[in-house]
N, C-alpha and C positions, 0 to 999 in steps of 0.2 A: 522633228522637222514635218510636225504635221504642219505647222504656221505654212511652210512651202509645199503645201500639194499640188498648187496652180504651177509652181515653178517649177516642179519635177515633172507635171504631165507635159509643159514644153521643153521639156530637155529630151524628154521619150521621144516626145514630137521630132526633135531634131534629129536623134539618132537614128530613127524610122526611115525620115529622110536621106541621112547618108548611106543606109544598107538598101533602101530602094537606088540609090542614083549610084552606087559604088561600080554597077558592070558598065558604066557610062562614062565615069570620070576621064580624063586624057590617060590613054593608055600606049600600047599595051602592058598589063601590070600581071598576068599568068602567062610562061612561070616564071618570070621576072621576079626573084625578092624584093629586089630594091624598090622596083616600079611598083608592086603590090604594097609595102610596107607606106610608100609615099602617097599612095590611093587610099590607105586608110587612114592615113594620119589628115587627109582632105575632107573625108568623110566622116571623123568623130572628134575630132582636134576642138572644135569650137564648143560643140554640146557638153564634151570632158570639160572644157574651159568655165563654162555654166554653171556646172554640175560645181565644179571646184571652189567659183567664188560663193555659190550657196552655202556650200559647207563651211567655209572657212568665215563667211560672215555670222554664219548661225553659230558657230562656237565663240564667237568672239564676242556674241550678244548674250550667250547663257552665262558670260562671266561679268556682263555688264548690270550693277545695279540699279544706277540712276535711270536709263533708259528703262529698265522692265519694272521699275516704281510706277511709271506712268501707267494709268487704264489705258491708253492709246496707244501705248508705246509699241509694245509687239503686230498692232494691226499696220502702223503705218512702217514700220520697220520691215514687214512680210512685203507689204504693197510697194517697195523704194527696190526690193531684192527682185522682185516680181519682174518691175518694170527693165531693170541691167538684163535679166536674163534673157526676158523677151525681145530686147534688143539683139543681144549676142545671138539668139538663133535664128532672128530675121533672117540677122545678114549671113548667120550661116547657111540659112535654105536659100537666099539670092545667089551667093558665092556658087554653090552646086550649081542650081539651076542653069546657071551661065555657063559652067567649067561641062557640063553634060549639053550641053548645047540646045537647051528646051525653053530660055530665053529667047523672046524672040528680038532679031535684031534691032528694031526702033526703038525698043525699051531699051532706055540708058541705065543702068543699072548705078551707078555711081549720084546720079540724081536722086535715085529711089532711096538708096543711101541716106544721102542727106536729107533728104525729107523725115525715113524712120527717124532720124537722128535729132530734128526740129521736135517730132513731135513725143519723144522721150522725155526731152527735157522739160519740155511742155507738162507734161504730166509729173514729173519728177519734182521740179519746181510750184507746181500746185499742192505737194505735198509737206511740203519744207515747213509751214506755218505749224503744221499739228506735230512737228517732231520735237521730242522732249529731249533735254539734256540726256547725251550719251558720249561714248568713248568709243563709239566704231564708226558712227555717219553722220555727216555735219558737221557745221564749221565749229572745228572745238579750239578755243584757244584759252588761254588764262584767263583772259576776259569774260568770253563766254560761259566757260564751264564756271565761276565763281558767283553768278549771278543768273538766276533763271527769268527777268525779266530781260536783260542784254540778251541772253540766247533767243528768246522769243520774239523781239525787235528785230535783230540780225538777222533770223531764220525767216522770218516774213517778210523782209525789205527784200534779202536773198531769191525768195521764192516768187517776189513779181519782177526780179531781174530775169533770172532763168525763164518764169516763161514770156517776157516778152523777148529773150533770146532765142528762144526755139519758135516762135511764133518769125522772126524776121528769117530764120534758118529755112524753114517750113516754105515761107514764099520764095524766098530764095530758088530752093530746090524745085518750086513747081513753074516759076515764070522767069528765071533769068538763063540766057543764052549758055549753052553747053561754056565755051572758051573764057567765058569771064567770071563761071563760079568761083575758082580758086580766088581769084581778086578779089571775090565780096566777101567769102567767107571769112578769110583771114581777116579782115579789118572789123567784121562782123564780133568776131568768137574775143579779139583783143578789147573793141568796146564793151562787151559783154562782164567779158572779164573785171577788167576796170571799175566798171559800176556795181559790181558787188563789192570790190574793194573801199570803192570810197563808201557806198552803203554802210558797210560796216564801221570805216570809222566813222560816219555820222552817229550812228546807233551809238555809241557806248561813250560814257566818260572818258576824259581823259586820265581816270587813274581811279583804281579801286583800291578803297582806303583796307 
């Protein structure tokens, strides 16, 4: 787990936030056992989720031969996992701050989450062109796994599409009026997904011999 030291630091931060805000979460929780369990779940579920994601992906990566054979494979893999964990813990921190009543009323939590999602999509999309063939992360089909050139072209184009989608989501989060945000986000996400599929189909040969 050495390659995930930064991710573990972020998870540790999430646990500290949960511990610090536990007494301020909606209660009462003591001495009511059920309420205490609920508060504890609120305080630590997402950090545990982040740690589980990190652990499961690491176990799968250790069994991976194609991905680890690349000189940059471990670095890119660790960077993608770190970005996923950062997003999970950021949402966790924002949620607890809101539940504890610390988040100012004028701050729109949903807008911040959408902005964070857009930024994370941009950062992961930026890494996709450097991702080498593996069975853990990426667009894993028979065609991309059979040909490293098809893999590279597909992930380069998909990376561009993700960066574009993330930028659009970020702009929507900052500028769009609150009531119309869902009406914008859903079609944007659909268009982004369709763009990735179209790019994949355009960057592969009709049949692998």
